[in-house]
N, C-alpha and C positions, 0 to 999 in steps of 0.2 A: 385602444385598439381591441377589438373582441377578437378572442383566440380560435381558432380553427380544430376541430378534433384532427389527429393523425392520419386516420382513418380516410377522414374526407379530403384531406390534402392528397392523400395517394389515390384517390379515385377521382381527383380533379381531371377536369378535360382543358383548363385554362392555366397557361404559363406566363411567367413574365409578371405575376402579380406580386403586391406586397402582403405578405400574410403573418399573423403572430401564430406560433406553436406554444404550447406548454406542457412540461411533462417531466418524466424522472430520464436521468442520463443511466443509459445502460454500459455505454463504454465510452472511453475518449483516446483516439490514436492521434499519436504525429503531433499533440496541440493543436490539432487541425480539424480531424472530424468527430462529431459527435453523434453515437446513435441515441435518440432519441425515441421515448415511448409514452403513451399517456395512457394506456389500458384499454382504449376504444379498438384495439386490433393487435394481432399477435406480429405485426410487422413493426419495424422502427421505421422512421424516418433521418435520414443522413441531412445532419447541419454541417455546413463547411463554416469555419470560423476563419478571418483574417488576424492569423496570430502574429503578425508583424505590427497590427497597430490595435491590439488588445493587451490589456495592461499585466503584465506576469500574474500580478495580484489574484485576478480573476481566472487566467488560465489554471492557476494551482487549486482554485476552489471548484473546478468543471470534473468531479470525482462522481464515480459509479454510486447511485442513490441520490445525488443530488438532485433537488427542484429548479428547474430555470424557465424562464422566458426566452424566447428569441423572436427577433423581429427580421425579417429580411423578404428575399426574392424567391418564389417557387420556380425553379429551372429544371430542365429534363437532365437527369443525371449522366455523369459520362462514366459513373462505376456500373459493374455488373449486376445484375440480379436486383436492381431498382428502378422505378421509372423517373421520380421525383427527387430533387433535393433542395434545401434551403440553404443560400447563398447569406449568410448571415451580416447584416448590418449592424443590430443593437443585441447584446445579451446583458440579461440580468439574473444574478443566482436570488433564487427565492426560498430556499432552504439549504443549508450547508449539509454534508454526509461525511464523516469523518473516515477517510479511505483504510485507516489502519481499524476501525473499530465496526465499520458496517459489515454483517456478517454473511452476507450474498453476495460474494464476488462471483464474476463470470469463470475468472481462470481456476479457480478451485472445485468447480464441479461438485456443489455440495452434495450427500446422500440423501435420500428420502426421510432416513431417521432424521437426520440433522434439521432437516427442512420442517421436521413435524414438530420439533422443540422451537421453531422458530416459526410456526403458523402465522404469526401476525405481519411478518415479512415475507413468507414463501409466495404470497402473492404477486411478488415484483419478479419472479421469474417468469420465463416462456412458458414453461411447463404448466404453472399454475394460473397462471392468466388465462390462459388457454382451455383449462378444466372447468373454472368459475365461468366463462363465458357461455361454454356448453352446457353448464347447469343451469345458467341464467335462461337460456334458449329453450332448454327443454322445458323448465317450469311453466315457462309463457306456453309453449306447445300442449301441455297437461291443460291449462285452463282454455285456450283455442279449440280443444278437440272437444271437451264438454260444453263448452257454451254453443259452439256449432249446432251440436245435437241437443240442445234445449234442455240439457240439465241444470238444476239449479244449485249453485254453491252454498253449501252450509257448513258453519263454523260450530264442530262439536266441542263441547268442553275439556280443557286440560286437565283440569282438576275433577276428579270422578270418585263414586261409591263405588261403583262397579269395576269388575274385572272381566273384562270382554273375552279374555283367553283360558280362564280359569287356572294360569299358570302360576299365580301368586307370588313372581317375581315383579314387585312394584316397587318404586319409590315411595316412602310415605311423606303425606303434606300435615305438616303438624306447627300450630303455633304455641305448642305446650312449651314450659322449661326443661329441659333435659336433666338440671341439676336438682330439680324438685318435681317431679312428674306427679301430678295427681293420681291417685289410685284407689279402686274397689275395694269393699272389705274382702274380696277374694285375691287381691293383689295385682289386678290387672288394670292398664291404663285405665283410667276413667275419659274417655274421650266426649263424655256429656260437657267436661268442661274446656274440651277444645274451640276453635275457631267455629268450625261446622257442625259442632257437638255431636259429632259422629267421626268414625275411622275413615279419613281419604287419601287418595292416592295421585300420583300424576298418570294421567291414560296412556293406555298400551294398544288402545285402538277405539276408534270413532264409530266403528261399525254398529252396536246396539242403538245408540243415540240416532245414528243415521238411518236406521231401518224405519224409524219411529216417523221419520220426514219423508221416506219414500213412501211410507204408504198414506201418504197425504197428498205430497207433490209430485208422485209419479217415478219420476227418476232425479236423484241427486248426488253429489260427489263432495267428498271431503278432500282438504289437501293441508295438512298440519303437522306439528311436532307431534311424536309419540315415544315414550320412553319404556326401557326395559332393564330392570337391575339384574340381569342374568350375570353372572362373572366369566363371560367368555370373553378370554384376550385374543381374539382371532383377527385375520383378515378380513373375515365378513363381517363383522359385529360391531354395533355402535351401542351406547346406552341412551344417546338422544338421536333420534333420528325422524325422516319426514315420510309421512305415509299418505298415498292417492286411494281412496275408498268409494269407488261407485256404489250405488244400490239401487236398484230398477225393481220397481212393480211389476208384476206378472211376467216377470222373465224368468225361466225355467235355467236347468244347468248348462244346456245346449246355447241357450240366448248368451247365458254368463261367458262361455268359453268365445264364443263369435267376438263379443263385445272386447273382451280382453286381447284376443289377437289383432283386431281392427287398431284398437288403441295405440297397442305398443308399435305395430308399424307405422300407424302415423306420426308418431311424436319422434320415431327414430328417422323416418324420412325428412322431416322438420326440421331436424339437426343436420342430416347431409346436406339441406338445400342452403341452409343459412349459417352453418360454420363450416365452410371448406377449409379456409386457412387453417383455421385451430385443429380440424381433424387430421388434415394433412400433416401438420407437426407432429399430431399426437401419433400417428401412424410411424413416422420416421422414428420417433423417440422408442417407441414399441420394437422397431426392427432393429434398433441399437442396441435395447436391453436383452433381447433375444438371442443376438450374437455369442454371449457369455454363456449359454446354457447348452447342455448336451441337444443333438438333434431330436432326441425323441420327446423332449420335454418341450419343444417350440411349437407356435400356433401354426394350423396347417393353413390357418388365412391369414393375410394382412387385415389391418384393422377395417377398411373402408371397404374391401371383398366380404368380409364378414357381416358388418352392417348390409349392403345390399342382399347379401344371403338372405339375411332375416328377412329382407321385403318380397324378396321373389319366390319364398318358398313358403306353402301353407306348413303350419306346425302340425306335427303327428299327433293325434289323439289315441291314448292309448290305455287299457282299464289298469288299474293297481293290480288285481290277479294276473293281466298277461305280462306286466312288468316283473313281478316277483318270479314268473316262469323263466323269463330270460334272464333275469340277474342269478336265479340258482342253478342256470345251466350256462353260467358264462366263465370262461376261462381262469379269469381272477378271483372267480369265486372258487371253484375246484382247487385250483392250485394255493389258495387260503392267502391270496395275495391282499384281499380286502380287509380293511383292519374290523370290521363287522361282518361276519359270515352272514349269509342269509340262509336258513334251514328251511324255514317254513312261512308260511301264508301268515300274514299278522304282523309282520315285522316291521318297525318303523323307519322307512328307509332315511339314510344318512346322506351326506353331501357327495360322498365317493360314489354312490351307488347311483345318484342320481346324474351326475357328471358323465357315468359310464355308459348310461342309457342315451344322453345327448350326443356327446363326443364320439363313443365307440361304436356303438350300436346302430343306432337309428341317423347320425351325423345332421340334424337339424334340432330346432327347438321342439320341446317334448310338451303335450298336455297329459299330465296322468290323471284320472278321474275315478270316481268309486271307491274311496278309502275304506279300510275296516273302521267299524264305527267306534272302537273303544280306543283308537288312536288321534281322534280328531273330537271340535270343539261339540258342546250339547246343543248348539243351535243349528248345527247342519241335517239337514232333512234326510230321515230314513228312509232307506229304499224299499219299496214292497217286494214282497217274494223272494227275500234271501234266507238262506236256510242259518237255522238255527248254529251260534255258535261261529257263523261268518257273516254277521251282519254287515253292511256297507251303508256308507251314508252318499248324497250327492255332492261329494268334494272335489275339487279341481286343484292343482297346482301345476303350473309353469315352468317349465324347466331350461335354462340356457347353458349354451356352451362356457366354460371359464367361470359361471356363477353357482350353477345349481338351481336351486329355486329362486323365482324372480316374482312370482305371483302366487297367492294362497287365495281361494274363492270355494262359496258353495251355493246352492241352491237353500234357502233357509226353511227350517221345520215350521210351516206355516199352522200345524194342526197343534190344536191348544191342548187337547189331551195326550199326544205323543211327546209333545216338548215339557209337561208336565212329569211325564215318569220320567223322561232323561234327566231332568232337574232332580228330581226324586233320589233316583239312583246314583247320582253324584253329590248328594247332600249340599246341593245349592239353594240357597234362602229363597222362596220362592217370593217371600214379602218384600225382602229388598229388591228384587225384579218385578214387582206388582208391574209398574208402569210398562215393562217390556212385556208382558203378559197381555196389557190391555190390547196390543196391536194383534193378537191371536183371537179376543175376545169380541173386538168389534170390528167387524169388516175384515177380516183374514183373507188372503189370497197368497196366491203363490209369488213368491219374490227372491233374487237372486243378487249377489253382490261378490266384490273382492277387494283383496289388498295388495297395493303394489308398494316395496320399499323403494322410495325415489333414489335413493344413494346407490342401491343396486342397480338400478336403469343406468345412471350417469357413470357407474362402473363397467358398468358394458360397452356402451357409447363410447365412453373417451379411451378403454384399453388397459386402465390401471388395475393393478392387482390388489390393492389395499384400499378397503373401503375408507379408512382413516385420511385417503389423500383426495377425495372427493367431496367433501363437507368443510367449509371453513374453519370451525374450530371444533374438532372431536374431541366426543365425551366417551370415553373406556375408563376399564376398571382401573383405579387410580391415578385418572387424569382429568381433572378438569381445569386446567390452564386458560388463563386468557378472559 
């Protein structure tokens, strides 16, 4: 008999039918009531066992974590909080779970730290089942949005010879032996003997390659893994994460801001429309967690209210210069409550500054634009008519409550001569990026794009506070388990 998903059983309109359900035991009470979950929904279906006619040996094997198959009659439930249950006629243990050794026991309420150490099993909890279903729906919404708007999905390389960010914090890719690395006469690693015959790394961004495709296909997006070798052991950083990077020919910075705002609101609404049970559960989890915090540290809005707030309000657009004036005159800056005090124009904003602007000053998502040129990447378009020493670029960052920066983007420098000058000033090898410069040599045009860290989006939508909890197997300094 073909089994039916728990989600479909709970949404059924027909009772008194014989059904087969398969899943994992969440709890087993009174030798009679099994809470069965198969991952299709956060909700369990109750399976009622006739314990008097079930062998003791079988009853003892119905433990938390065990995989079972039940065949029985779907009936209206007599218990509160559930519409249907299964009156079990036949039960089969598909896979035993030793109750003494299975680490995810509901009665123990394991901590998030403990669950991170058991990332291969944590998805069997309600919390992580909900997070991963929301992540999946958000991922689909990303593709849906761009496909509906005629964007072309482009797969940019994971192994690359370029550093799009100019950060230098990259993971090297090599096939050279570490115990006998070939060297040049001056003692440097001889990459000519390596697999690619040059120094290569894991990508930090697909943007530069994406630009070349946008300049032929008009509008493209990438959605894939990126890697940063930053030694940042924080709740907001991962060494391996997923990036969404659209790039659009003929778009300027204003178009770019419009696209980013519309895109974010679309995917959040899609999650609200398609993940109601999971988001409701995650909202309750967040409320419980916040009860232990001092009143001043609690969120002003519940999770669903916060998500709807983003949908119902336009993002506030503020220039970097205006933001610096606000921060310099702010109470935490004057009272030296900021870890990084804002004294002058040109400062690189930290997470504490970004969150102050969003959460305390404007109390809505904020798009900052026109940043100082010397704190942004070489490919961002230099603004015309800026005063010497205060040159700005057509860059933008979108800041969200609880997260800080969620999007970074810019209008790209389409002028060949200006781009060359910027590369020379930063000692970026023109020959190494000759292919990139070709987009400025042959049919250059205004274009713009942005990057959105997918995990930060999932973090915001689920209400979680640590980015390690919104990716199946987090990669962080000192941790590459599983």
